[in-house]
N, C-alpha and C positions, 0 to 999 in steps of 0.2 A: 354731751358725748354718746353716740351711737350704742345700741344695744348691738348683741351680735345676732341679735335677728335681723339686722335694719344695714346690717353692714353687707357690701358689692361680694357677689360672689362668682365665683369661675364654672365652669357648664359642670363641673362633679360637684356644684354645691358647694365649695371651700370656703372661708372667710377669704380675703383677699391678704390678714394680717398670716394667716396657716400658709399660705400660699407664699410669702415671703418669708416667713420662716424658711418653709422646706428647702426650700431654692435658696438660702442663706446657709442653712445646717449643713447642707449636701455639699455646698460650692466649698466654705470652711474646711469642713474636713479633707476633700479631695486638693483643694488645694495651699490651702492656709489659709489665715485671714487677712494679711498681708497683700496676698497673692489675689485675691479678689477683690472686683473692683464694685462698684454699687452699680454702673452700667449693667452687669454681667449679672446682675440677682435679677434687676428688674424685668431684664432679660429671659433669663429664667421662669421667673415667678407671669411671664408674660402681661406685668404692669407698666404703669410707665416711673419716673424718678417723683415726681408729685403724688402718685400712690405714698411711694415706702417712704417720704419724708413727713404726711401727713401721718401715721400709724404707730411711723418708730422713732423718727426724728432726726435719723442716722446711722451709723451702717454701725458704729459704737452702741447704738441699744438698741439694733436689733443681737449681735452677740450677748448683751446681758438680759434679753428677754429669751433667749437658749439657756443663760445658764438658769435665769428663773423659775422658768419651764421643767429641766433636768432637777433641782433641789424640790418642788415644789411637789411631783411626784415622790418623789425620793420618800421623804417625811409625811404628806399623805400615807403612802404603801406601808412604811415602818412604823407609827404611827397606830393604826389599824391592825396592825400584826403585835405589838408589844402592849396595845390594850386587852387583846381577848382573852378570854376564858379558857385558859388551856396551859398546862404545867409549862414550868419557862423555860424549859428543853426544846418543846416541840417548838415554842413564839420565838426562842433565839433561832432553830433551826427554819423554819418558815422566815424570816426578816434574812437572812444569810441571801438562801435559797432564790430570795427575791430579785436582792440587790444583785446578782449577776442576770437572771432571768431578764428584769429590764435594762440591765445592760447590754445586755446580747440581744435583744429588742430594738433598743436603739442605739447604733454602732456609733452611725456619725454622731448623737447628742453626746457618746461618752465619748470619741476624738475631739474632738470641739473643747472640752470639759477639762480633760487632761492635755493639751497643752494650748491653753489661748488664756489665760490666767493673767497675763503677762501683757494684754491686748486688751485689755480694761480701764478706763479709768483709775484715780486712787482710790475714788468713794465707792465706786462699783467696785474693787478689787477686796473692799474694808465689807462689803458686803456680804459676799461670796462666802467670802474667811469663816465672818460668823454663821449666815448657815449652814454650811460645810460643818464647822464646829458643833452647832448647834446638834445636829443629823447625830456624827461619829459618838456624843457625849450619851442620846438617846439610846442610840444600840452597845453602847458599853453597857449602861446601866442596866439593861439585861445579862452580861454575863458575870458584873459584880452582883446582880442578885441570887442567881446561880451559885455563885462562890459562898456568897453570905449563907445561904439552906445547902449549903455543902455537896448540892448536887453536881459542880464543876468542880477542877480543884484548881487549887491558889498556885500550884510553881509556876503558872508563869503570869505575871502579871495581866490584868485584864488591856490596861495598851495597847502592848507589843501583842495581844490575841488579833486585837481589831485591827490594829495598823495592818497586819500580816495577812488579815482576812480580805482587805480592802487594798492591799497590791495588787493581789490575785486577779481582785475583781477591775483595777484601773489598768492591768493588761491586757484585758481581754480585746481593747477595741486595737489590739495592733497585732495580736497571732489570730480570732476565730473568724473564720468565714461560714457560709451559709455554703450548707450540701457538704461540709467534713462528717468525719467518722462518728461523732457525738452529735447531738441534736443540743440546743437551747437547755429542755429542761433538765438533759442526763450534763450536760457541766453544772450547768447549775446545783443539779443534786451532789455532785461529786466532791466541788469546790464546798457547798452546808457542810458534806458529811467529815470532809475534813476537818473543817474548824470543831466541831462537835466532838471529832475522836483526840484534838489537842487539845480539851479541857476534861473529859473525861478522868477523873480522880487514880 
């Protein structure tokens, strides 16, 4: 297996797998997985079909890696916030804002993530669901920690609070457009503040 340093790169210095992922993500978000051909992906990435099959094996593998990339990013960032040496209210707010911010910063990934699950094979779908559940459970654990400590209200079940927040985040790829009245950080802060207000005793 080649190391990242050994992988062929484009003129901008990006390894071929990154070029393929970027092209596939853009096309899947714009046209949908079904309506995007392998030929269109390799043309957009400026590589050959042989390069795609060398690194990913199939279009399905590209889609699976998009899911993996999103889930790894989210989990790593959530773990960092959850493990921080700070009051639970601060940790939850930071995590809540971050998931909104990273969604806005990666709108194509988000659009693909929330619209293409059914395109994955059964085993890959099962893996994505398991990893997504692990992420949601870690986030919910912050809410439950604050509820046990009396910092957050227990009037609304933690599951419902978490589902409501992620429902709002999931819709960002449908309506948020760069250059609007609210910037990414402002939107993220508003959504995080709404979550915290819902949990106030």
